[in-house]
N, C-alpha and C positions, 0 to 999 in steps of 0.2 A: 415287560413280561408278557408272554403269549397267553392266550386263553387256555391253552392246554396245560400250562404249568402253574398258573396263578392260584392262590388259595381260594376256596369255595366259601359261599355264605348261604344263609337261609334264603334270601331273596333270589340269588342265582339258581338255587336248586328248585325252588317252587316255580320260578318262571320256566325253567327247562321242563319240569314235569307237566305244566299246563299247556305249554306250546313251545317246543324246542326251536321251531322256526323263528319265533319272536326273539328268543334267546340269540339265535344266530344273527338275525338282522341287527339287533341292538349291540351285541357284545363282540361279534366277529366282523361284520360288515361296517359297524360303527354308523349306522343310519342315524341321522339327527332326529330325535323324538319330538313329537308334537308337545308343546307345553300344556300344562293343566294347572289351574289355580289351586286345586286340591293338594298338590304336592308342596307348594309354597306355604299354604295354610298349615299343613302338618309340621313343616320344618320350623316355622315361626313359633308355633305353640310349644314345640319341643324345647326351643331355645329359652322360652320364658319359664317352662316348668323346671328345667335344669338350673337356671339362675335363681329361681325362687327357693328351690331345695338347697342349693349351695349357700344361700344366705341364712340357712337355718330358719327359713320361713319368716324372715324379718322384712323382706321386700314388700313395700306397700302396693295397694291396688293400682294407684295411678301410675306408678313406676312400671308395674308389670304390664299394664295395658299399653303404655307408651312403647315399651320394648317390643311388644308384639307388632304394634302398628309400624314402627320403624323397620323391623326385620321383614315383615310381610311386604311392605311397600318397596324396599330395596330389592327383594327377590323378584317381585312382579315387574318392576321397572327394568331389571336386567334381562328378564325373559322377553319383555316387549321390544327391547333393542334388537333381539334376535328374530322375533316374529311379531311384527306389529299388527298383523291382521288377526284380531281376536275371533273371527269366524273360523279360523283354522285351529283354535285351541280346543282341547277336549273339555267338555262340560256336560255332564249327564243331566238332561232335562232343562238346560238353560243355554243362553248364548254365552260365548266366552266372556264378553264384557259384563254380562249380568253376574256371572259366577265370580268374577274377580271382585266385583263391588260387594256382593252379598257376603263373601267369605271374610272381607275386611271387618265387617260388623259382627258376623258370627264368631270369628276368632276372638275379637275383643270381649264378647260376652262369655265365651268359654273360659278365657283367661280370668276374667273377673270372678266367675264362679269358683274356679280352681283355688285361687289365692285367698278367697274370703270364706264363704260359707262351707265349702267342702273341706278346706284345710282346717278350719276351726273345729269341725265335727269329727275329723279323722286325724288325730295326732299320729305322726309317722317319723320313725327314726331310720335314716339312711345308714345301711351297713357300710363299714369301712374295711378295706383290705388290710392285711397284716402291716403294710408299710404306711398306713394312714390315708390312703387314697379313697375319697368318697366313691361309693358305688353309684355314680351318676354318669350316664353316657360312657360307661366303662368298657374300654376296648379289651377284646380277648382274642387269643389265637391258640387253638388246641389241635391235636391230631386225632381224628376219629376214623377208624377203619383204614388207616393208611393215607387219609386225605387231610391236608391242612385246612382248617375251618376257622374263619374269623368273623367278628361282628362287634356290635356295640349294644350294650344292655342299658336301657333307658334308666332304670333304677333297680337297686338291690336293697330290699327292705329288711331291717333287723326285726325279726319277729319276737325277739326277747327271750326265746327259749333255747337259744343256741342254733336255731335254724335261720336260713336266709331265704327270702322270697323274691324272685325276679318279677318285676312289674314293667309292663309295656304301655306307653301312653298312645292312645288311639284317637285321632280326629276323624277317621273314616269308619267304615262298617266292616271291612275285611279283618278277620282275626285268624291267627295261625297258631294252632296248638304245637305244631312242629317247631315254630320259633321258640316258644316257651320251653319246650322239652329240650331243645338244643342249649338254651341258656342254662337250664338246670344241670345238664350233663357237664357243660363247660365249667360252671362254678364249682361243682364237686371235684372235678379233675384238677383244676388249678389251685383251689384253696382248701380242699379237704373238709369242707363244711357240709352240714346237713341241708338238703333242699327238698322239702316235702310238697310244696305247692307253689303256684304262681298265679298272677292275675293280670288283667288289663284295666287301666283307667280309661273309661269310655267318655270322652269329652262331649260327644253328641248328647249324652244322657246325664252327664255330670255325676257319674257314680263309678264305683268299682264293679267289675264283672264277678260272677261266681268264681271261686278259686278253681284252678285246674290242678288235679292231683299229679304230682311228679314222683312220689316216693317209689312207685313201681316201674318207672320208665328206665329201661336198661340202655346203657351206652351202645351196645351192639345194634339195637333196633334203630336208634338215631343214626348211627354211623352207616348203616346199610343204605339209607336214602342218599347220603352224600357220596358214597362209593358208586352207587348205580349211576348217578348224574355224572360223576367224574369220568367214569368209563365210557358213557355215551358221548361226552364231549370229545374225549381223546380218540374215539372211533370216527368222529365226524358224522355222528348220527343225529340229524336235526329234523325229525318229522313235524309237519304242520298239523295243527289241530283247530281248524276253523270252526266257528260257532258263535254263540252269544257273546263271548268275551271279546270278539273282534271290535265291538263298538267302544271298548274301553282301552284298546291297544294303541300305544303311542307311536308305534312304527307301522301301523296298518297301511299308511299312504305309500309304503314301499313294498307291500306284500301282494303277491299275485293270487294268494289263496284266500284273502279276506272275504268275509260274508257280510 
């Protein structure tokens, strides 16, 4: 499927909005991105959180930590096979090797906190779709503004009052209200349920964020951003936006605009 006709996502749209040239290099030219331990850290943490919640929170601490360790190590080793020089890895404030090692321990500690003290203090019921599918890493595909939009929602929480709350698990610092707004609109559209708020679980701080209000978010406002991005891609309009974010760009090595 070509980039012009494939469904859109929040990550595609926000990447295009921040720097359409990065979008072009990564998704059209298929430039091989530089690896970063932070992405594998996030993937491994998500795997544990999903498995823990799917077990109805019966998974033990040791099992959860081992699952993180195994998943993170496997992802890192696979990435090292493709790029063994860790000096070429993205790592803000660290060498690539240092970041790989520190995130192994950091992720273990974040998992340990999530499945013990935080879970014990925050009883949570995962919402289920009408066919009984748990709202964990739940795939969706909806049409917004004439554009097919797809994604995965980390967790849908049953608030107990008939409303459903999207929750995104974050191991990094970047948070996207647009992501939560898209989730809210998609869940309403697909399941006809009430969605008034959403939040992030912030693994770095071991807590929930303040709720993000979604009750006044309109479908047309969310759809407008997807439509604008979709139109830009179909026009072949990929302007560069060099600046501070270049230091975190995984395809900057192939970019003549980088700063």
